[in-house]
N, C-alpha and C positions, 0 to 999 in steps of 0.2 A: 865647086864644094859638093861631095858625096852623101846622096841622101840616106840618112839611117833606116834601117827595114822597120816594117809596123808592127813589129814586136817589140823592138826595142825601146819604144815607148819614153825616149828622153827627149828634155827640151832644154833648150840653151837660150838664155835671155842676152839680150846687147848690154854690154857695160853699161849706156846710159839708163837703160830699164832696171839697174839690178835692183833698186828699191824699190821696183813694183812686187807686193807678194805674188810668189807662185801661184799658191792658191786662190787667190784674187781672179786668176787666169779663169778658173773652173766655173763659177757662176755665169762670168761672162760669152765663153765661149763654148762652154763643156755641156752644161746643162739645155734642155729643152726648153723652149722659148715659153712654156705656160711656168717655167719657174725661174727662168732668167732674168734678174734686177731689169728694169729699165735705167738707162744710163742718159746722161745729162751732155755729156761730152763726148768726142770719138775717144776712144781707146784704141791705140795702137801697140799691137804685140807683135813682135819678130818671131820667128819660130821657123822651124826647119818646114820645109813644104811639104813633107809626108806625115808629118806631126798633124800638120793643119789640116791637111785631107781628111784625116783620121776622124779627126774631132768633128769635121762638117760631115762628114760619113752617116754620121751616130747621131747627129741631131739635125732634124728637119728644120732650117732657119733661110732666112731669105739673107743670111751676110755671104760679104761678096769676098773673095780671096785673089790677089795680085799681086806677083811678084813676089810671093812667099810673104805677104802679110796679111793679117786677119784685120779686116776695118770694120769697126760696127759704130752705126748712126742712129742713134734712138730718142726722140724728144719725150719726153713723158716727166710729169709732175712728180714734185717731190713725196706728196701725199700717195700718189698712184705708187712712185717707188716703195716707200715701207709696204703699202698692203702685198705688194706682190713678192717681197723680201722675205714676208713671214711665214717660210716652209719648215714644217716641223720632220727631219729627217728619221727620228726616231718612232714617228708612226710609218706602219705600212702602207697604210692607205696612200701613202703621196711617190710609192716606189714604182707605180707604173712608169711604162716608155722609159725602162733603166740601159742606160749605156754602162761602158766599162767605166767610164771616170765617176759617173754618181756611185756605182757601185763601189768604187775604190775609198771613196769617201767613206761609204756607209760601214764598209771593212775597217777602216780604221778606227772609227768612232765604237764599233761593235753594236752587240744587242745589248737592249737597255729595259730593264723592267720597271714600273712604278710599283714603290712601296704601299702597303695600305691602301691598296686600291680596290672600289666598291664594284663588285662585276653584275651587270644587271640581269634580271630574268628571262628569260624569254617566254612565250605564250603558253607551255608546258611547266610555269613557275621551275625552270633549272638554271645555272648559270654555270660560268667555267668557276674554277676552282685553281687555285694556287698548289693544291696537293700533285697536279699533271707535270709541274716542275721538275719534280722529281722521280726517278726511276727505280724500281724496288727489283734489286736482284733476288734468284733464288735463296741467296745462301743469307739474305737479311739486309744486305749491305746497300747503301743509297746510295743513287749518283743522279750530277743533277744534270738535265737537262739546258745547256746551256744554248740548245740551237731553237727552244721552243721559244716563240715571242706571240705576245697578246696585242692585237688593237684594239683600243679604246672605242677609236672612231667606227669603228666597222663590227666590233663585237664578234671577234672571229682570231684562231689560233693558226700562225703561219711556220713552217720551219725557215729560220734564218739562213742556212746556207742553200738551200734548195730553190727558196725566192729569188736570191743572188744568183747562183749559176747555174740554173735550168737549162733544159735546152728543150728541142722541140719532141724530143721520147716521152719526157716524163709528162704523166697526166693524174699526178696525183694531187688533192684537193689543197694540201699543206704547200702546194708549191706554186698554185693557180689562184685559186679563189678562196683559198683556208677554211677553214671548219667551224662548224657553230652546232652541229650536233652533238651537243652538250651528253646525251644517255650514252652515248657507244664512243665517244671523244678519246678513253682508254683504249680500247681496243686498236681504233684507228692509230694512235702515236704507237703502240707495240708493233703494228706491223709495218708504219712508215720505217722507222729507227732500226729496221731489220734489213729494210730493201737496200739492195746494190745500188741505185742511183742515188741513194740518200747518203750514203757510206763514201761515195766518191765524191760526192758534194763538201763533205767535210773535210776529207781530205785536200779539195780545192782550196776552201777555207782557211785552214790551218796553216798550210804551203803560202799563200798569200798574206796573211798574219803574220807569218815569220821573214818574209821577204820587208813586209812595211818595216816590223822588230830591226829589221839589219840594216836598214836604207838603202837597199839592193833595187827598190821600185824606181828611182829617179838619181840622176847626178848628185853625189855625194856633197860636192861643192855649193850646188844651188839647194841641196837641202839643209846645209848648213846657214845659208843664205835665208832661207825660209824660216828656220828656230829662233835666227836673230829676230829679226822683224816680228816675228810671232810673241817674244818673250817682250819685245819695245812696244808694244800693243798691249800686252797685259800686266806692262808697268804704267803706262798713260791712264789703264781703265782704273789700276788702283788707286792713282791720287785723284781723279776724277768722281771716284765713288768716295774717298774720304772727304771731298769739297762738300757734296752732296750730304752726307751724315753730318759734317758741321753745321750746314746751313738749318739742315732739317730740325737736329734736335735743339738749334737754338730758336726755332720759331722765325728765321729770317726768308725775307722774302727771296725768289734766285734771281727773277729777268727785270730789266730796264725797258727803255725806251726801244730799245734795239740790241739785237743779238749778232752783232759783228765785232770781231775781237781789238782792241787799240781804239774803240772811239768810244766817244764820251757817252755818258748814261746807260751805260749795256750792261748792267744787273751787277748785282754782288757776287754772281757764281764767275762770270767773263772776268769780272776785276780780282778774286781770287787766283785764278786760272791765272792770269798776267802776274800776278804777284809771284807765284808758284816757279812762273818761268823764269824770272830774274835770278833764280836761286838753283834752280834745278836742273840740270842738264838734260835728264829725260824729256820733261815738259819745252824747253827749249828747243829740242828737235822735234818735235812734234808742230810745236807751233811755226818755227821753220819751214817744215812739209806744208801749211795751211797756206802761209803765207806766200811760198812759191807754185803753187798750186800741184803740186807733187801728189797729193792726195784729195779725192774728193769728199771721204767723210770721213769728219774729223770727229763725231761724236760730243760737242758741245753744246747740240740743240736744242730747244724744249722739248722733245720728243724722248731724246733719250733720258733726258733727264727725269722726265714721267716714269719712263720705264724703269729705269733704277732707283726711283722712290717705291714704286711698285714692287719692286723686287724683295727690298729690304723690308719693308713692311708684311709684304706676304711672308718673309724667314722669321720674323717676330712674331706672327700670327699662329704659323706652323710651328714653333715654339712653347707658345702657350699654349695650343689646343693637345701638344702632345702631352705635356705636363699633366692637364686635365683628363685625359684618357689614361693614364699612369695610373694619378689619385682615384680614379674613378668617380667619386662624389667631389662635388662642387654647389658653390652659391651663386645666385643671379642678384645682380646689383644695377638698380636700373637710376638715373637721376632726367627723367626728361619729363617736356609739357604733354604732348599728347597722351602717353601712357599706354598704349597699344596693346593689349596679349597678345593679336598676330603676329606684331612686330617681333616680339621676344620668341614666338616658337617658330616663326621663320628663321629666326638668326639660328637658332640650335639646330634646325635641318641643317641649314646651309654648312655648318662649324660640324656636322655630324656628330654632334652629342646629344647624348639618350636622355631625355625631359625627364625620363624615371630615375635618374640618377641625382638630380637637383637635390641638395638637401637643406637650402637655405633660401631665404630671398630678403631682399631689405630694398626700401624705396621711401622716399620721401614721404610725408603725411598729408598730400593730396588725396581728396576723395576718389580720384578716378583709378589710383594704386594702390589706397590700403581699405578701398571700398570692402564690406560685409559679405555684399550679394554680387555688384558687376565690376568690383576693384581686381585690379591686377593680379592681387593677390589671392584671392577668392576663387577665381578662374584657374589659377594655378593648381591651389590647393584642389580641386576639384579632378584633375588629372594627376596632382601626384601629392596625396593627403602627406608626404613625407617632408615635403618640401616649407621646413618652419618657416612663419614669415617674423621678420624682424622689423618693428617700427624703428625709424633713425630717429637716434638717440638725442643727437644735437637738435633734428627738427622739433624733435617733443620737448625739450628745455629752451626752445625758443617759442614755441607756442603757449607754452605753460608761464612764461616772461609776459609775454602778448597779452596773454588772458590776465594776468595780475596788473597787468598796467591798465588795459581796457576797463576793469569792472570796478575800477575805482577813478574817481573824479579828482583825488588830490595828486594822484600817480600821473595822470595824463597832464594835470597843470604844471605838474613839477618838470616834466620831460619838456613840455612845452616852453618853459623858461630855458630850457639846456639849450635847445635847437636858439632860442634869439639870441641869446651873447652869441654863438657863433656866427650867426646870420649878421648881426650887428657889426662884428668886427670884420667879417669876411667879405665885406659886398664894398668895400675901400682901401687900397691901398694906404691912406693917409689913415685912417682908422688903424689898421692890421699893424702900421708903425706904431701908434701911440699905445697898443697893445704888447709889442715885444717890447716897448723902451720900462714897460712896468712891470712883465711877466716874463723872466727869464729861463725859466725850466722847461714845465709842461707846455704842450701848444694844445687849444682847445680843437675837438673834435666835431664833425656834424654826425647826427643820429643815422644810422644805418635802417633802411627800412624793412631788411630780410635777417641779418642778424641781428637779433637782440642783444646777445650776450657780450657784444663789439663794443655796444653801448658803455660797458665800464670804462673806454678810452674817453669817452665824452665827459663822463661825470668824475671822473679822477682827479683831470685837470682842474676841476672846480674845485673837488672834496679837499686840496692839499692847500691851494693858491684862491682860497677864498679872497685875502685880503687884498692880494695883488691886483686880483681882478676888480674888485669893487674900486680901486684908486683909479685904475685904467678906466671906468664907466664913470666917476668922478672927473676926469679929465675931460673923457668927452661932450661931458655935459655944459662944459663952458664954450663948446664950439656955435657959431652965428647960425648954424642950420636948424631951424626949429625943430625937424622931425627928426634929426640923431639926438638934439638935446632931450627931448621928451622922453625918447625911447631910454635914453642912457641913467635919465634919473628915474625913469620908473624901475628899470633893473637893478640901480644901486639901493634906492629907496625900500621900494616894495618889494623887492622878490629876495635878493641877498643880504640884506637887514632884516627879513622875516626869518625868527627862530622856527618855524613849524618849515618854510625850504630847508634851511640846515638839518632839520633833524630827519627829514624824508631823504637829503643828501647822504645822510651818513648810512640808512637804512638801505638805502637803493645799491650805494657802494659795496657794504657789506654781500648784500643778495647778489649781485651783477659778478662782483670778484670771484666767489666762490663757484658760481654757477659757471662762470667764463674758463675758470681752471679746469673743471671736470670736463665741459664740452673740447677744450684743446685735446684733453687726454684720450678723450672717445675719437678722436679724428686721427689719431696713431694708426697707421697703417699694420702695425703687430698686434693691434690690442685682441685682446681674448675677453672671453664671455665672464670668466671667474673673474679679473680683474675690472672689470665693467660693473659686474655686480657690487664688488666690494665699493666702485668710487661713488655707484649713485648711492649706494645705504649711506657710506659717510656723508652724502651731499644729503639723504633723507636726514640724517641725525644731527647735521646741521640747522636745517630748518627747524627740525621739533626743539633743538636747543636755544636756540635764538627764537623761537615763539614764545618759550619761558622767560629767558632772562634778555633776551637781544633790544629787548626795549629799555631797559635800563642801563644797559651800557652806550648805547646810541645816545641816550641823553646825556651820559658822562661826555661823549665826545663833543655832542653837539656844543653844550654848556663852555667848554675849552675854547671852540672857534667861537662863538658870539661872544668871549671876552676879549677875543684879539680885535674882531669889528668893534667892540663898544657899543652891543646894542644889550640890552635886555632879555635878562632871560625868561608778512609774513612771510602735497608736490608729486608724486606721481603714481601711477598704479603697479604694482610685484608683477615684474616679469615672469610669466610662468615654465621660463625656461629652467630657473631654479632649481624647482617642482622636478621638471625633467631629466637636465643634467647635473643639475647640481651635486649630488653623490660623487660624482666622477672628478668635479672640478677642487673640490674640498675635499683634500686627501687627509686633514685631521678628522672630518666628520667619516671618512672612508673608513677610516682606519680605528675610528672606535663604535661605528653605528650595530647596531642590533642586527643580529643574522636574518630575522624575522623582517625586519624593516628594507634592509639589503634585498632582501627575494624579491620582496614587492616591488622595491624601485626598480628592479632588473626586468620583471614581467610586465610593468608598468612602461617601460621605454621600448619593450619590445613590439607593445601595442601601438607607440607611438610611431616607431618604425615601418607601420605592417602597412603593406597596400592590398587590398584585394585578400591573398592567401598568403601573400608573401613579405617578410619581414628582414630587415639589414642583420637582425641576431636573433639566435635564441637566449632569451631570456634564463631559463635555467643554468645554462650552460654559462653564460657571461656572469651567476651568481658565483658556480663552483670558481671558475676564474678569477672573479674578484678576492673571492676568500683566501686563495695563495697571493694573488698580485700582493695586496696588502700587505702581506708579512714579507714580502720577498723585496718590496722597494725601501732603497734605502733611506737615511735621514737627510742626505743631499739632495733628494727628489723633491722640487716646491710646488711645481704646476703641472700641467694637463700636458703641456708640451714635451715636458721632462719624461713623464709616465710614459708618451708615445714614443719618445726616442730610446725609455728601455725597453719596451716590449719589442722593438724594431729590430735592437741587439738581441734579443732573445728570439731570433729566428721567427717571428708571431706564433709563439707557442699558446700564445692567449689568442687566440682565432677571433672571437666574440668581442672580448676587450679591444683588440686593434682597431676593429671596425666602428666600435660604440665609441673609441675618442676619436678617431679621422672623422666621425659625422659630427661630434661637437663642437670639434675645432673648424668644423667647415663653414657651420651657420653664423654668417655676419654678425658683426658688432656693430657696424656701423656704414654707411655709405658716401663719407667723406670721400674716398680714394676716386670718386664716380663724379662726385661734384667738380673736385679738383681737375678731374680730365675735361668734365665740360666745359671749365674756364679756361682751359685751353685754348678751344676755338677762337676767343674773340683774339687771342695774341697772334692766331695762325691766320686767321681771315680778316686782316685790317682794312681798312679807306683804301690803302692804297694796292691789296690784293683783291677786291672787290669781285672780279671776275672770276675767280678760281672756281672750279667744277667742283661738285661735291664727292667725285672720287678721289682728287689729289688732296681735297681737303680731309677727307677720312683717313689717307694712308699718312700722310704729314704728321696728323695728331695721334695718329700710334705709333710714328717715331718718336715724336717728341713726349708722348707719354710713356713708353719704355727705353727711353736711351739708356738707358743701364743696360738692356739686354743688347742693345745698339753695337756696342764694345766689344762683345764677346762672339760676332756672329764669324765665321769663317770667311775672309774676305775674297780670299783664293778660290773657292769652290762656288762661290758666288758670280765671279769673275767666269769661271768657266760655265758655268749652267746661263749667264748673260750671255756668252758668244754663241753657246749652241741652240740658241734660241732662234737663230736668223743665220741663213746660208752664207749671207753675206760677210758674218762674223767668222766664217771658218778658218778663215783666214790666221785668224787670232789662235786656233787651238793648238795646243800642245801635240806634238808629233807621238 
């Protein structure tokens, strides 16, 4: 058989090896040894003799060629393989020891630029600017310097085409060592792009790119086979990512006792893969290749799972951060035990969020969080006085109820009886059966030690079923066990039959019921300050009214229950945010307020939003804007969010009002979202997943918490990003 010439660059595969991706040959046979992945088994590729010789002439390795075959044997652990496989072809620092095949891969991928990249400063306090990516012509037109690329690891710029197609005669820095002379970089770029060498290399780049696009670089039939295999792998990855998403958003464990397909106890992940393979031809083919050992990288192991989980969580985090940066203003909500201020600052710095844009902070009512001198809120206010602190309303209600119960001995006795009733029935299945025989509706509940407003569930069962519970207690009083008999008689005779207990039960039910209703409303994710203020005012009014007339009404209800049993027969500091933002939330007040009062309110708001000499708004300008705005808004606008939408539709001609309403709506009303997030941890890290790493726990928690965002991710682009992160996966790339 006649050998092809060296410039033909053709490769034919044996029919039996057609299933092996052509691009998979590149990492194993074409790349330098520093880039080549370790291979756990012998790979036998049949090539034309001249093609193999060309490959080995370009790579300094110890592979042997015998009778036209490229045979490679190398035993390396899987961990080492993954480590050596992680080569970033986007970074110019990895382009040393360039050969034609690696160059082909890079040309196919093309130059890549990272968006929103922060360039480091040098010793002279200078850094590269993205403005250099654009060339300005004398006539004012702008031209994209697509050939200009920046290396993040080297902090230098290079010429893409000259770096790839340079020859020994080219001595320009942009083709060799790169340029980091940021003072004179503009002049160097102008000189370089006008040079003959650069223009010639640009032509070579464009010609090669066109050849790739027209599939003239390799045999068309082989290319079609490669494309089919790539599409197959992308479909496989799509199904694997779907399984990862499903398990992560439902807080389910991935792995079992082993990681082998079609073996017992191999975990939920592999079990679902096996189930999909029963109905889906793509996964059937993938499993067939695994079982017949046609492929050595099946992407079903735990390391790939972790990588996909990190990628999904990273994409969710990226979306959240982009929203924050677009919104500019944001709030910090924490629910943690140590409450370290440094942790908050480090987190903001790592996310590249400006701490000066924090306009609200909400924590629980622990001293380490809300302390006026050393608490997190106090230390943050020292750096940013405009970060308004909001005590967690639900915690405050809990603390109010706790103080109400602990300062009154009667209250402590009442809740002690409630807990004793639950303990008596729940500590034995026989006693619980007696309870269910007599009480068919509401079930008694234990008292919560942290959520006091939830005591309503414990009190409600006794409030509306006192007679049935008494009958169940009297039935227990007839048992032989002396301890059970004594406790049941005591509760039935001296507690439930006690009118004072019944009166306390009525009062506490009314108090807990109203507090619990407001507490649940405060925990809504879309709760606004004006609505919160209305609810708290309503709760305050209830307590005032109940203090005046509640005792009489409670007496009436208690007497009714006493008749059935056949026995004889009291809030919180006003929030200062109403004074600061109240005139913005209350539209009736805004429309009727006197001009002098409105002006004072605007100036006061300017002072609250001022840090050093800089304020978010101009109070006088806000005053004039609101005078016009309050006349312009229609009757179908009811709340602050509606006003903000109206201002946005008006193309933000009310600039100061736009900022004022954004800041006011940024301030957190509750930290319930953070507490719900914290509760996800116990669902994810259960006793069967106790060995989970902190990083995996964090990203799984993010996916579970933000699972609404998970369904909106562009899976196709995620697959492309996943593939491009590793040389071995380049066989999955689209042509």
